[in-house]
PDB file as gemmi writes it, atoms N, CA and C in Angstrom:
CRYST1    1.000    1.000    1.000  90.00  90.00  90.00 P 1                      
ATOM      1  N   MET A   1     -37.275   5.584  16.129  1.00  0.00           N  
ATOM      2  CA  MET A   1     -36.776   5.213  14.818  1.00  0.00           C  
ATOM      3  C   MET A   1     -36.768   6.439  13.909  1.00  0.00           C  
ATOM      4  N   ALA A   2     -35.710   6.612  13.177  1.00  0.00           N  
ATOM      5  CA  ALA A   2     -35.579   7.762  12.284  1.00  0.00           C  
ATOM      6  C   ALA A   2     -36.555   7.640  11.117  1.00  0.00           C  
ATOM      7  N   ALA A   3     -36.970   8.791  10.621  1.00  0.00           N  
ATOM      8  CA  ALA A   3     -37.833   8.814   9.438  1.00  0.00           C  
ATOM      9  C   ALA A   3     -37.062   8.241   8.255  1.00  0.00           C  
ATOM     10  N   LYS A   4     -37.790   7.777   7.273  1.00  0.00           N  
ATOM     11  CA  LYS A   4     -37.140   7.319   6.048  1.00  0.00           C  
ATOM     12  C   LYS A   4     -36.344   8.480   5.475  1.00  0.00           C  
ATOM     13  N   ILE A   5     -35.223   8.172   4.846  1.00  0.00           N  
ATOM     14  CA  ILE A   5     -34.399   9.229   4.258  1.00  0.00           C  
ATOM     15  C   ILE A   5     -35.206  10.017   3.225  1.00  0.00           C  
ATOM     16  N   SER A   6     -36.085   9.358   2.492  1.00  0.00           N  
ATOM     17  CA  SER A   6     -36.896  10.072   1.498  1.00  0.00           C  
ATOM     18  C   SER A   6     -37.794  11.112   2.174  1.00  0.00           C  
ATOM     19  N   GLU A   7     -38.382  10.763   3.315  1.00  0.00           N  
ATOM     20  CA  GLU A   7     -39.226  11.707   4.050  1.00  0.00           C  
ATOM     21  C   GLU A   7     -38.399  12.874   4.578  1.00  0.00           C  
ATOM     22  N   THR A   8     -37.227  12.564   5.108  1.00  0.00           N  
ATOM     23  CA  THR A   8     -36.342  13.605   5.623  1.00  0.00           C  
ATOM     24  C   THR A   8     -35.917  14.547   4.505  1.00  0.00           C  
ATOM     25  N   LEU A   9     -35.566  13.991   3.350  1.00  0.00           N  
ATOM     26  CA  LEU A   9     -35.148  14.824   2.218  1.00  0.00           C  
ATOM     27  C   LEU A   9     -36.263  15.749   1.753  1.00  0.00           C  
ATOM     28  N   LEU A  10     -37.477  15.237   1.699  1.00  0.00           N  
ATOM     29  CA  LEU A  10     -38.589  16.083   1.268  1.00  0.00           C  
ATOM     30  C   LEU A  10     -38.839  17.212   2.266  1.00  0.00           C  
ATOM     31  N   GLU A  11     -38.675  16.926   3.542  1.00  0.00           N  
ATOM     32  CA  GLU A  11     -38.805  17.980   4.552  1.00  0.00           C  
ATOM     33  C   GLU A  11     -37.682  19.010   4.385  1.00  0.00           C  
ATOM     34  N   TYR A  12     -36.466  18.533   4.196  1.00  0.00           N  
ATOM     35  CA  TYR A  12     -35.304  19.397   3.975  1.00  0.00           C  
ATOM     36  C   TYR A  12     -35.493  20.252   2.722  1.00  0.00           C  
ATOM     37  N   ALA A  13     -36.026  19.651   1.680  1.00  0.00           N  
ATOM     38  CA  ALA A  13     -36.166  20.308   0.380  1.00  0.00           C  
ATOM     39  C   ALA A  13     -37.390  21.207   0.283  1.00  0.00           C  
ATOM     40  N   ALA A  14     -38.296  21.117   1.237  1.00  0.00           N  
ATOM     41  CA  ALA A  14     -39.591  21.791   1.139  1.00  0.00           C  
ATOM     42  C   ALA A  14     -39.509  23.267   0.736  1.00  0.00           C  
ATOM     43  N   PRO A  15     -38.632  24.084   1.337  1.00  0.00           N  
ATOM     44  CA  PRO A  15     -38.600  25.494   0.943  1.00  0.00           C  
ATOM     45  C   PRO A  15     -38.204  25.699  -0.528  1.00  0.00           C  
ATOM     46  N   VAL A  16     -37.314  24.874  -1.027  1.00  0.00           N  
ATOM     47  CA  VAL A  16     -36.896  24.990  -2.430  1.00  0.00           C  
ATOM     48  C   VAL A  16     -38.011  24.501  -3.345  1.00  0.00           C  
ATOM     49  N   LEU A  17     -38.571  23.358  -3.033  1.00  0.00           N  
ATOM     50  CA  LEU A  17     -39.630  22.801  -3.871  1.00  0.00           C  
ATOM     51  C   LEU A  17     -40.864  23.698  -3.878  1.00  0.00           C  
ATOM     52  N   ALA A  18     -41.128  24.384  -2.776  1.00  0.00           N  
ATOM     53  CA  ALA A  18     -42.288  25.281  -2.694  1.00  0.00           C  
ATOM     54  C   ALA A  18     -42.148  26.476  -3.630  1.00  0.00           C  
ATOM     55  N   GLN A  19     -40.924  26.821  -4.004  1.00  0.00           N  
ATOM     56  CA  GLN A  19     -40.692  27.951  -4.908  1.00  0.00           C  
ATOM     57  C   GLN A  19     -40.873  27.572  -6.376  1.00  0.00           C  
ATOM     58  N   MET A  20     -40.992  26.287  -6.642  1.00  0.00           N  
ATOM     59  CA  MET A  20     -41.150  25.847  -8.025  1.00  0.00           C  
ATOM     60  C   MET A  20     -42.571  26.141  -8.497  1.00  0.00           C  
ATOM     61  N   PRO A  21     -42.735  26.418  -9.788  1.00  0.00           N  
ATOM     62  CA  PRO A  21     -44.092  26.653 -10.294  1.00  0.00           C  
ATOM     63  C   PRO A  21     -44.957  25.407 -10.119  1.00  0.00           C  
ATOM     64  N   PRO A  22     -46.253  25.591  -9.900  1.00  0.00           N  
ATOM     65  CA  PRO A  22     -47.141  24.438  -9.696  1.00  0.00           C  
ATOM     66  C   PRO A  22     -47.149  23.475 -10.885  1.00  0.00           C  
ATOM     67  N   ASP A  23     -46.866  23.995 -12.066  1.00  0.00           N  
ATOM     68  CA  ASP A  23     -46.871  23.145 -13.261  1.00  0.00           C  
ATOM     69  C   ASP A  23     -45.467  22.672 -13.645  1.00  0.00           C  
ATOM     70  N   ALA A  24     -44.544  22.688 -12.681  1.00  0.00           N  
ATOM     71  CA  ALA A  24     -43.175  22.228 -12.964  1.00  0.00           C  
ATOM     72  C   ALA A  24     -43.216  20.782 -13.448  1.00  0.00           C  
ATOM     73  N   SER A  25     -42.437  20.513 -14.462  1.00  0.00           N  
ATOM     74  CA  SER A  25     -42.407  19.161 -15.022  1.00  0.00           C  
ATOM     75  C   SER A  25     -41.678  18.205 -14.079  1.00  0.00           C  
ATOM     76  N   ARG A  26     -41.871  16.944 -14.322  1.00  0.00           N  
ATOM     77  CA  ARG A  26     -41.164  15.920 -13.547  1.00  0.00           C  
ATOM     78  C   ARG A  26     -39.654  16.120 -13.698  1.00  0.00           C  
ATOM     79  N   ARG A  27     -39.218  16.445 -14.905  1.00  0.00           N  
ATOM     80  CA  ARG A  27     -37.786  16.663 -15.133  1.00  0.00           C  
ATOM     81  C   ARG A  27     -37.269  17.841 -14.305  1.00  0.00           C  
ATOM     82  N   GLN A  28     -38.018  18.936 -14.266  1.00  0.00           N  
ATOM     83  CA  GLN A  28     -37.602  20.095 -13.468  1.00  0.00           C  
ATOM     84  C   GLN A  28     -37.525  19.729 -11.986  1.00  0.00           C  
ATOM     85  N   GLN A  29     -38.499  18.964 -11.518  1.00  0.00           N  
ATOM     86  CA  GLN A  29     -38.479  18.540 -10.120  1.00  0.00           C  
ATOM     87  C   GLN A  29     -37.295  17.615  -9.858  1.00  0.00           C  
ATOM     88  N   GLN A  30     -37.003  16.751 -10.808  1.00  0.00           N  
ATOM     89  CA  GLN A  30     -35.872  15.838 -10.658  1.00  0.00           C  
ATOM     90  C   GLN A  30     -34.559  16.620 -10.630  1.00  0.00           C  
ATOM     91  N   GLU A  31     -34.435  17.622 -11.498  1.00  0.00           N  
ATOM     92  CA  GLU A  31     -33.218  18.440 -11.509  1.00  0.00           C  
ATOM     93  C   GLU A  31     -33.057  19.195 -10.193  1.00  0.00           C  
ATOM     94  N   ALA A  32     -34.160  19.695  -9.647  1.00  0.00           N  
ATOM     95  CA  ALA A  32     -34.090  20.380  -8.349  1.00  0.00           C  
ATOM     96  C   ALA A  32     -33.628  19.409  -7.265  1.00  0.00           C  
ATOM     97  N   LEU A  33     -34.180  18.204  -7.283  1.00  0.00           N  
ATOM     98  CA  LEU A  33     -33.781  17.205  -6.287  1.00  0.00           C  
ATOM     99  C   LEU A  33     -32.322  16.799  -6.446  1.00  0.00           C  
ATOM    100  N   GLU A  34     -31.807  16.789  -7.664  1.00  0.00           N  
ATOM    101  CA  GLU A  34     -30.385  16.472  -7.866  1.00  0.00           C  
ATOM    102  C   GLU A  34     -29.509  17.479  -7.133  1.00  0.00           C  
ATOM    103  N   VAL A  35     -29.847  18.759  -7.239  1.00  0.00           N  
ATOM    104  CA  VAL A  35     -29.083  19.799  -6.540  1.00  0.00           C  
ATOM    105  C   VAL A  35     -29.234  19.623  -5.031  1.00  0.00           C  
ATOM    106  N   ILE A  36     -30.452  19.429  -4.586  1.00  0.00           N  
ATOM    107  CA  ILE A  36     -30.738  19.283  -3.155  1.00  0.00           C  
ATOM    108  C   ILE A  36     -29.971  18.098  -2.565  1.00  0.00           C  
ATOM    109  N   ILE A  37     -30.000  16.969  -3.240  1.00  0.00           N  
ATOM    110  CA  ILE A  37     -29.322  15.768  -2.745  1.00  0.00           C  
ATOM    111  C   ILE A  37     -27.809  15.928  -2.823  1.00  0.00           C  
ATOM    112  N   THR A  38     -27.315  16.612  -3.846  1.00  0.00           N  
ATOM    113  CA  THR A  38     -25.874  16.864  -3.951  1.00  0.00           C  
ATOM    114  C   THR A  38     -25.386  17.684  -2.760  1.00  0.00           C  
ATOM    115  N   VAL A  39     -26.130  18.729  -2.404  1.00  0.00           N  
ATOM    116  CA  VAL A  39     -25.748  19.560  -1.256  1.00  0.00           C  
ATOM    117  C   VAL A  39     -25.820  18.734   0.030  1.00  0.00           C  
ATOM    118  N   TRP A  40     -26.906  17.992   0.211  1.00  0.00           N  
ATOM    119  CA  TRP A  40     -27.061  17.137   1.407  1.00  0.00           C  
ATOM    120  C   TRP A  40     -25.861  16.201   1.533  1.00  0.00           C  
ATOM    121  N   ASN A  41     -25.557  15.475   0.456  1.00  0.00           N  
ATOM    122  CA  ASN A  41     -24.465  14.501   0.502  1.00  0.00           C  
ATOM    123  C   ASN A  41     -23.116  15.170   0.750  1.00  0.00           C  
ATOM    124  N   ALA A  42     -22.886  16.328   0.154  1.00  0.00           N  
ATOM    125  CA  ALA A  42     -21.618  17.035   0.372  1.00  0.00           C  
ATOM    126  C   ALA A  42     -21.439  17.361   1.853  1.00  0.00           C  
ATOM    127  N   LEU A  43     -22.499  17.812   2.484  1.00  0.00           N  
ATOM    128  CA  LEU A  43     -22.415  18.149   3.904  1.00  0.00           C  
ATOM    129  C   LEU A  43     -22.235  16.908   4.773  1.00  0.00           C  
ATOM    130  N   VAL A  44     -22.935  15.836   4.423  1.00  0.00           N  
ATOM    131  CA  VAL A  44     -22.841  14.603   5.212  1.00  0.00           C  
ATOM    132  C   VAL A  44     -21.443  13.996   5.122  1.00  0.00           C  
ATOM    133  N   VAL A  45     -20.895  13.869   3.919  1.00  0.00           N  
ATOM    134  CA  VAL A  45     -19.578  13.226   3.812  1.00  0.00           C  
ATOM    135  C   VAL A  45     -18.501  14.066   4.489  1.00  0.00           C  
ATOM    136  N   ALA A  46     -18.665  15.387   4.509  1.00  0.00           N  
ATOM    137  CA  ALA A  46     -17.717  16.226   5.251  1.00  0.00           C  
ATOM    138  C   ALA A  46     -17.814  15.914   6.748  1.00  0.00           C  
ATOM    139  N   GLN A  47     -19.027  15.674   7.244  1.00  0.00           N  
ATOM    140  CA  GLN A  47     -19.195  15.312   8.654  1.00  0.00           C  
ATOM    141  C   GLN A  47     -18.607  13.936   8.943  1.00  0.00           C  
ATOM    142  N   TRP A  48     -18.551  13.078   7.952  1.00  0.00           N  
ATOM    143  CA  TRP A  48     -17.923  11.765   8.120  1.00  0.00           C  
ATOM    144  C   TRP A  48     -16.401  11.893   8.194  1.00  0.00           C  
ATOM    145  N   GLY A  49     -15.876  13.076   7.877  1.00  0.00           N  
ATOM    146  CA  GLY A  49     -14.435  13.275   7.873  1.00  0.00           C  
ATOM    147  C   GLY A  49     -13.807  13.090   6.507  1.00  0.00           C  
ATOM    148  N   GLN A  50     -14.640  12.988   5.485  1.00  0.00           N  
ATOM    149  CA  GLN A  50     -14.121  12.859   4.124  1.00  0.00           C  
ATOM    150  C   GLN A  50     -13.986  14.243   3.499  1.00  0.00           C  
ATOM    151  N   GLU A  51     -13.543  14.260   2.256  1.00  0.00           N  
ATOM    152  CA  GLU A  51     -13.296  15.516   1.548  1.00  0.00           C  
ATOM    153  C   GLU A  51     -14.534  16.410   1.539  1.00  0.00           C  
ATOM    154  N   ASP A  52     -14.322  17.701   1.789  1.00  0.00           N  
ATOM    155  CA  ASP A  52     -15.394  18.688   1.726  1.00  0.00           C  
ATOM    156  C   ASP A  52     -15.656  19.010   0.258  1.00  0.00           C  
ATOM    157  N   LEU A  53     -16.813  18.622  -0.233  1.00  0.00           N  
ATOM    158  CA  LEU A  53     -17.147  18.783  -1.645  1.00  0.00           C  
ATOM    159  C   LEU A  53     -17.826  20.117  -1.959  1.00  0.00           C  
ATOM    160  N   LEU A  54     -18.187  20.883  -0.942  1.00  0.00           N  
ATOM    161  CA  LEU A  54     -18.877  22.148  -1.182  1.00  0.00           C  
ATOM    162  C   LEU A  54     -18.061  23.152  -1.991  1.00  0.00           C  
ATOM    163  N   PRO A  55     -16.763  23.327  -1.720  1.00  0.00           N  
ATOM    164  CA  PRO A  55     -16.012  24.284  -2.536  1.00  0.00           C  
ATOM    165  C   PRO A  55     -16.073  23.955  -4.033  1.00  0.00           C  
ATOM    166  N   GLY A  56     -16.010  22.683  -4.374  1.00  0.00           N  
ATOM    167  CA  GLY A  56     -16.108  22.283  -5.778  1.00  0.00           C  
ATOM    168  C   GLY A  56     -17.475  22.591  -6.357  1.00  0.00           C  
ATOM    169  N   LEU A  57     -18.507  22.406  -5.561  1.00  0.00           N  
ATOM    170  CA  LEU A  57     -19.859  22.720  -6.011  1.00  0.00           C  
ATOM    171  C   LEU A  57     -19.991  24.219  -6.278  1.00  0.00           C  
ATOM    172  N   TYR A  58     -19.479  25.033  -5.365  1.00  0.00           N  
ATOM    173  CA  TYR A  58     -19.536  26.484  -5.571  1.00  0.00           C  
ATOM    174  C   TYR A  58     -18.716  26.904  -6.799  1.00  0.00           C  
ATOM    175  N   ARG A  59     -17.596  26.241  -7.046  1.00  0.00           N  
ATOM    176  CA  ARG A  59     -16.803  26.556  -8.254  1.00  0.00           C  
ATOM    177  C   ARG A  59     -17.600  26.253  -9.518  1.00  0.00           C  
ATOM    178  N   ARG A  60     -18.326  25.136  -9.513  1.00  0.00           N  
ATOM    179  CA  ARG A  60     -19.152  24.795 -10.687  1.00  0.00           C  
ATOM    180  C   ARG A  60     -20.250  25.828 -10.901  1.00  0.00           C  
ATOM    181  N   LEU A  61     -20.788  26.367  -9.820  1.00  0.00           N  
ATOM    182  CA  LEU A  61     -21.825  27.393  -9.948  1.00  0.00           C  
ATOM    183  C   LEU A  61     -21.292  28.639 -10.644  1.00  0.00           C  
ATOM    184  N   GLU A  62     -20.014  28.936 -10.447  1.00  0.00           N  
ATOM    185  CA  GLU A  62     -19.419  30.127 -11.060  1.00  0.00           C  
ATOM    186  C   GLU A  62     -19.454  30.070 -12.583  1.00  0.00           C  
ATOM    187  N   ALA A  63     -19.571  28.874 -13.150  1.00  0.00           N  
ATOM    188  CA  ALA A  63     -19.616  28.728 -14.608  1.00  0.00           C  
ATOM    189  C   ALA A  63     -21.000  29.038 -15.178  1.00  0.00           C  
ATOM    190  N   LEU A  64     -22.004  29.152 -14.325  1.00  0.00           N  
ATOM    191  CA  LEU A  64     -23.357  29.434 -14.802  1.00  0.00           C  
ATOM    192  C   LEU A  64     -23.488  30.892 -15.223  1.00  0.00           C  
ATOM    193  N   PRO A  65     -24.300  31.162 -16.233  1.00  0.00           N  
ATOM    194  CA  PRO A  65     -24.551  32.554 -16.612  1.00  0.00           C  
ATOM    195  C   PRO A  65     -25.475  33.225 -15.591  1.00  0.00           C  
ATOM    196  N   GLN A  66     -25.432  34.542 -15.569  1.00  0.00           N  
ATOM    197  CA  GLN A  66     -26.354  35.302 -14.724  1.00  0.00           C  
ATOM    198  C   GLN A  66     -27.702  35.358 -15.413  1.00  0.00           C  
ATOM    199  N   PRO A  67     -28.806  35.453 -14.739  1.00  0.00           N  
ATOM    200  CA  PRO A  67     -28.961  35.548 -13.291  1.00  0.00           C  
ATOM    201  C   PRO A  67     -28.986  34.188 -12.598  1.00  0.00           C  
ATOM    202  N   GLY A  68     -28.867  33.110 -13.374  1.00  0.00           N  
ATOM    203  CA  GLY A  68     -28.919  31.772 -12.804  1.00  0.00           C  
ATOM    204  C   GLY A  68     -27.862  31.522 -11.749  1.00  0.00           C  
ATOM    205  N   ARG A  69     -26.664  32.065 -11.976  1.00  0.00           N  
ATOM    206  CA  ARG A  69     -25.568  31.848 -11.021  1.00  0.00           C  
ATOM    207  C   ARG A  69     -25.943  32.377  -9.637  1.00  0.00           C  
ATOM    208  N   THR A  70     -26.440  33.599  -9.589  1.00  0.00           N  
ATOM    209  CA  THR A  70     -26.804  34.197  -8.307  1.00  0.00           C  
ATOM    210  C   THR A  70     -27.948  33.433  -7.652  1.00  0.00           C  
ATOM    211  N   ALA A  71     -28.938  33.043  -8.444  1.00  0.00           N  
ATOM    212  CA  ALA A  71     -30.083  32.298  -7.908  1.00  0.00           C  
ATOM    213  C   ALA A  71     -29.642  30.948  -7.351  1.00  0.00           C  
ATOM    214  N   MET A  72     -28.814  30.227  -8.092  1.00  0.00           N  
ATOM    215  CA  MET A  72     -28.357  28.912  -7.631  1.00  0.00           C  
ATOM    216  C   MET A  72     -27.472  29.039  -6.396  1.00  0.00           C  
ATOM    217  N   HIS A  73     -26.647  30.065  -6.375  1.00  0.00           N  
ATOM    218  CA  HIS A  73     -25.785  30.301  -5.208  1.00  0.00           C  
ATOM    219  C   HIS A  73     -26.652  30.513  -3.965  1.00  0.00           C  
ATOM    220  N   ALA A  74     -27.718  31.297  -4.100  1.00  0.00           N  
ATOM    221  CA  ALA A  74     -28.618  31.558  -2.972  1.00  0.00           C  
ATOM    222  C   ALA A  74     -29.325  30.278  -2.525  1.00  0.00           C  
ATOM    223  N   ILE A  75     -29.720  29.444  -3.483  1.00  0.00           N  
ATOM    224  CA  ILE A  75     -30.381  28.179  -3.145  1.00  0.00           C  
ATOM    225  C   ILE A  75     -29.428  27.265  -2.385  1.00  0.00           C  
ATOM    226  N   VAL A  76     -28.202  27.145  -2.883  1.00  0.00           N  
ATOM    227  CA  VAL A  76     -27.220  26.285  -2.212  1.00  0.00           C  
ATOM    228  C   VAL A  76     -26.919  26.824  -0.814  1.00  0.00           C  
ATOM    229  N   ASP A  77     -26.734  28.136  -0.694  1.00  0.00           N  
ATOM    230  CA  ASP A  77     -26.495  28.732   0.626  1.00  0.00           C  
ATOM    231  C   ASP A  77     -27.635  28.405   1.590  1.00  0.00           C  
ATOM    232  N   ALA A  78     -28.877  28.531   1.110  1.00  0.00           N  
ATOM    233  CA  ALA A  78     -30.041  28.253   1.960  1.00  0.00           C  
ATOM    234  C   ALA A  78     -30.092  26.782   2.359  1.00  0.00           C  
ATOM    235  N   LEU A  79     -29.759  25.893   1.427  1.00  0.00           N  
ATOM    236  CA  LEU A  79     -29.754  24.461   1.736  1.00  0.00           C  
ATOM    237  C   LEU A  79     -28.675  24.113   2.760  1.00  0.00           C  
ATOM    238  N   VAL A  80     -27.501  24.716   2.614  1.00  0.00           N  
ATOM    239  CA  VAL A  80     -26.415  24.484   3.575  1.00  0.00           C  
ATOM    240  C   VAL A  80     -26.870  24.926   4.967  1.00  0.00           C  
ATOM    241  N   GLU A  81     -27.433  26.110   5.044  1.00  0.00           N  
ATOM    242  CA  GLU A  81     -27.878  26.636   6.333  1.00  0.00           C  
ATOM    243  C   GLU A  81     -29.006  25.780   6.918  1.00  0.00           C  
ATOM    244  N   ARG A  82     -29.933  25.348   6.075  1.00  0.00           N  
ATOM    245  CA  ARG A  82     -31.051  24.522   6.550  1.00  0.00           C  
ATOM    246  C   ARG A  82     -30.554  23.184   7.092  1.00  0.00           C  
ATOM    247  N   LYS A  83     -29.595  22.582   6.417  1.00  0.00           N  
ATOM    248  CA  LYS A  83     -29.041  21.298   6.887  1.00  0.00           C  
ATOM    249  C   LYS A  83     -28.381  21.499   8.242  1.00  0.00           C  
ATOM    250  N   ARG A  84     -27.607  22.556   8.364  1.00  0.00           N  
ATOM    251  CA  ARG A  84     -26.875  22.793   9.612  1.00  0.00           C  
ATOM    252  C   ARG A  84     -27.805  23.144  10.766  1.00  0.00           C  
ATOM    253  N   GLN A  85     -28.894  23.854  10.481  1.00  0.00           N  
ATOM    254  CA  GLN A  85     -29.809  24.266  11.550  1.00  0.00           C  
ATOM    255  C   GLN A  85     -30.804  23.185  11.953  1.00  0.00           C  
ATOM    256  N   HIS A  86     -31.281  22.407  10.981  1.00  0.00           N  
ATOM    257  CA  HIS A  86     -32.388  21.499  11.270  1.00  0.00           C  
ATOM    258  C   HIS A  86     -32.066  20.011  11.137  1.00  0.00           C  
ATOM    259  N   PHE A  87     -30.987  19.684  10.440  1.00  0.00           N  
ATOM    260  CA  PHE A  87     -30.701  18.272  10.156  1.00  0.00           C  
ATOM    261  C   PHE A  87     -29.241  17.922  10.445  1.00  0.00           C  
ATOM    262  N   GLN A  88     -28.601  18.694  11.295  1.00  0.00           N  
ATOM    263  CA  GLN A  88     -27.176  18.540  11.598  1.00  0.00           C  
ATOM    264  C   GLN A  88     -26.820  17.128  12.044  1.00  0.00           C  
ATOM    265  N   ASP A  89     -27.694  16.509  12.811  1.00  0.00           N  
ATOM    266  CA  ASP A  89     -27.376  15.196  13.377  1.00  0.00           C  
ATOM    267  C   ASP A  89     -27.724  14.028  12.463  1.00  0.00           C  
ATOM    268  N   ASP A  90     -28.306  14.305  11.310  1.00  0.00           N  
ATOM    269  CA  ASP A  90     -28.648  13.229  10.372  1.00  0.00           C  
ATOM    270  C   ASP A  90     -27.442  13.002   9.465  1.00  0.00           C  
ATOM    271  N   LEU A  91     -26.733  11.911   9.716  1.00  0.00           N  
ATOM    272  CA  LEU A  91     -25.493  11.626   8.987  1.00  0.00           C  
ATOM    273  C   LEU A  91     -25.681  10.573   7.902  1.00  0.00           C  
ATOM    274  N   ARG A  92     -26.906  10.394   7.447  1.00  0.00           N  
ATOM    275  CA  ARG A  92     -27.168   9.463   6.352  1.00  0.00           C  
ATOM    276  C   ARG A  92     -26.950  10.182   5.027  1.00  0.00           C  
ATOM    277  N   ALA A  93     -26.192   9.542   4.168  1.00  0.00           N  
ATOM    278  CA  ALA A  93     -26.057  10.052   2.802  1.00  0.00           C  
ATOM    279  C   ALA A  93     -27.131   9.389   1.954  1.00  0.00           C  
ATOM    280  N   VAL A  94     -27.317   9.913   0.769  1.00  0.00           N  
ATOM    281  CA  VAL A  94     -28.289   9.349  -0.160  1.00  0.00           C  
ATOM    282  C   VAL A  94     -27.524   8.630  -1.258  1.00  0.00           C  
ATOM    283  N   GLY A  95     -27.842   7.359  -1.424  1.00  0.00           N  
ATOM    284  CA  GLY A  95     -27.271   6.581  -2.524  1.00  0.00           C  
ATOM    285  C   GLY A  95     -28.168   6.732  -3.740  1.00  0.00           C  
ATOM    286  N   ARG A  96     -28.683   5.625  -4.196  1.00  0.00           N  
ATOM    287  CA  ARG A  96     -29.596   5.679  -5.337  1.00  0.00           C  
ATOM    288  C   ARG A  96     -30.908   6.335  -4.908  1.00  0.00           C  
ATOM    289  N   TRP A  97     -31.515   7.036  -5.848  1.00  0.00           N  
ATOM    290  CA  TRP A  97     -32.809   7.643  -5.573  1.00  0.00           C  
ATOM    291  C   TRP A  97     -33.574   7.760  -6.879  1.00  0.00           C  
ATOM    292  N   GLU A  98     -34.878   7.906  -6.733  1.00  0.00           N  
ATOM    293  CA  GLU A  98     -35.724   7.970  -7.921  1.00  0.00           C  
ATOM    294  C   GLU A  98     -36.995   8.753  -7.603  1.00  0.00           C  
ATOM    295  N   LEU A  99     -37.374   9.611  -8.516  1.00  0.00           N  
ATOM    296  CA  LEU A  99     -38.643  10.312  -8.419  1.00  0.00           C  
ATOM    297  C   LEU A  99     -39.663   9.456  -9.156  1.00  0.00           C  
ATOM    298  N   ARG A 100     -40.673   9.005  -8.442  1.00  0.00           N  
ATOM    299  CA  ARG A 100     -41.645   8.066  -9.016  1.00  0.00           C  
ATOM    300  C   ARG A 100     -43.022   8.709  -9.116  1.00  0.00           C  
ATOM    301  N   VAL A 101     -43.826   8.180 -10.029  1.00  0.00           N  
ATOM    302  CA  VAL A 101     -45.206   8.629 -10.178  1.00  0.00           C  
ATOM    303  C   VAL A 101     -46.119   7.551  -9.604  1.00  0.00           C  
ATOM    304  N   LYS A 102     -46.938   7.946  -8.629  1.00  0.00           N  
ATOM    305  CA  LYS A 102     -47.884   7.006  -8.024  1.00  0.00           C  
ATOM    306  C   LYS A 102     -49.084   6.817  -8.958  1.00  0.00           C  
ATOM    307  N   ALA A 103     -49.909   5.835  -8.636  1.00  0.00           N  
ATOM    308  CA  ALA A 103     -51.085   5.514  -9.456  1.00  0.00           C  
ATOM    309  C   ALA A 103     -52.010   6.723  -9.634  1.00  0.00           C  
ATOM    310  N   ASP A 104     -52.071   7.588  -8.605  1.00  0.00           N  
ATOM    311  CA  ASP A 104     -52.949   8.761  -8.692  1.00  0.00           C  
ATOM    312  C   ASP A 104     -52.296   9.943  -9.405  1.00  0.00           C  
ATOM    313  N   GLY A 105     -51.073   9.727  -9.930  1.00  0.00           N  
ATOM    314  CA  GLY A 105     -50.363  10.778 -10.654  1.00  0.00           C  
ATOM    315  C   GLY A 105     -49.462  11.634  -9.787  1.00  0.00           C  
ATOM    316  N   GLU A 106     -49.552  11.480  -8.474  1.00  0.00           N  
ATOM    317  CA  GLU A 106     -48.709  12.251  -7.556  1.00  0.00           C  
ATOM    318  C   GLU A 106     -47.280  11.714  -7.603  1.00  0.00           C  
ATOM    319  N   LEU A 107     -46.324  12.638  -7.464  1.00  0.00           N  
ATOM    320  CA  LEU A 107     -44.921  12.231  -7.444  1.00  0.00           C  
ATOM    321  C   LEU A 107     -44.515  11.834  -6.035  1.00  0.00           C  
ATOM    322  N   SER A 108     -43.644  10.845  -5.944  1.00  0.00           N  
ATOM    323  CA  SER A 108     -43.093  10.437  -4.654  1.00  0.00           C  
ATOM    324  C   SER A 108     -41.602  10.180  -4.830  1.00  0.00           C  
ATOM    325  N   LEU A 109     -40.879  10.302  -3.746  1.00  0.00           N  
ATOM    326  CA  LEU A 109     -39.433  10.108  -3.768  1.00  0.00           C  
ATOM    327  C   LEU A 109     -39.094   8.787  -3.098  1.00  0.00           C  
ATOM    328  N   TRP A 110     -38.298   7.982  -3.789  1.00  0.00           N  
ATOM    329  CA  TRP A 110     -37.711   6.782  -3.210  1.00  0.00           C  
ATOM    330  C   TRP A 110     -36.219   7.059  -3.105  1.00  0.00           C  
ATOM    331  N   ALA A 111     -35.625   6.761  -1.962  1.00  0.00           N  
ATOM    332  CA  ALA A 111     -34.196   7.007  -1.783  1.00  0.00           C  
ATOM    333  C   ALA A 111     -33.591   5.942  -0.887  1.00  0.00           C  
ATOM    334  N   GLU A 112     -32.322   5.679  -1.135  1.00  0.00           N  
ATOM    335  CA  GLU A 112     -31.555   4.685  -0.388  1.00  0.00           C  
ATOM    336  C   GLU A 112     -30.585   5.421   0.539  1.00  0.00           C  
ATOM    337  N   ALA A 113     -30.670   5.140   1.832  1.00  0.00           N  
ATOM    338  CA  ALA A 113     -29.759   5.755   2.799  1.00  0.00           C  
ATOM    339  C   ALA A 113     -28.437   5.001   2.809  1.00  0.00           C  
ATOM    340  N   ARG A 114     -27.360   5.745   2.966  1.00  0.00           N  
ATOM    341  CA  ARG A 114     -26.018   5.158   3.037  1.00  0.00           C  
ATOM    342  C   ARG A 114     -25.301   5.702   4.263  1.00  0.00           C  
ATOM    343  N   GLY A 115     -24.475   4.842   4.827  1.00  0.00           N  
ATOM    344  CA  GLY A 115     -23.632   5.250   5.940  1.00  0.00           C  
ATOM    345  C   GLY A 115     -22.201   5.402   5.472  1.00  0.00           C  
ATOM    346  N   PRO A 116     -21.296   5.792   6.349  1.00  0.00           N  
ATOM    347  CA  PRO A 116     -19.911   6.047   5.947  1.00  0.00           C  
ATOM    348  C   PRO A 116     -19.170   4.822   5.439  1.00  0.00           C  
ATOM    349  N   SER A 117     -19.660   3.638   5.694  1.00  0.00           N  
ATOM    350  CA  SER A 117     -18.933   2.437   5.265  1.00  0.00           C  
ATOM    351  C   SER A 117     -19.251   2.030   3.833  1.00  0.00           C  
ATOM    352  N   HIS A 118     -20.205   2.690   3.174  1.00  0.00           N  
ATOM    353  CA  HIS A 118     -20.591   2.302   1.814  1.00  0.00           C  
ATOM    354  C   HIS A 118     -19.706   2.943   0.787  1.00  0.00           C  
TER     355      HIS A 118                                                      
END                                                                             
């Protein structure tokens, strides 16, 4: 049985999330996950045979000021490569998702997996 999509995403995102400061706010973590999930979904829907959304994502990055543009470009490139090397066969997209706070204050990810028919 495949791991939950939330577990898979956290494994996929680990190198990016590890670069965040230890005191990163919930909002900063949520924004990072938005980018991570956007890249994941773009790659998955292209594998489904739908429109390749990556070129549009890279075009949006061009509107960012430096040095953010270069940093974000490198992050997206790394995520694309990581998906292709380690998660190529996982064709689940992410629908709704939420970053939640557990009773002990730790953050957890809840995510809904979607297939090509959704």
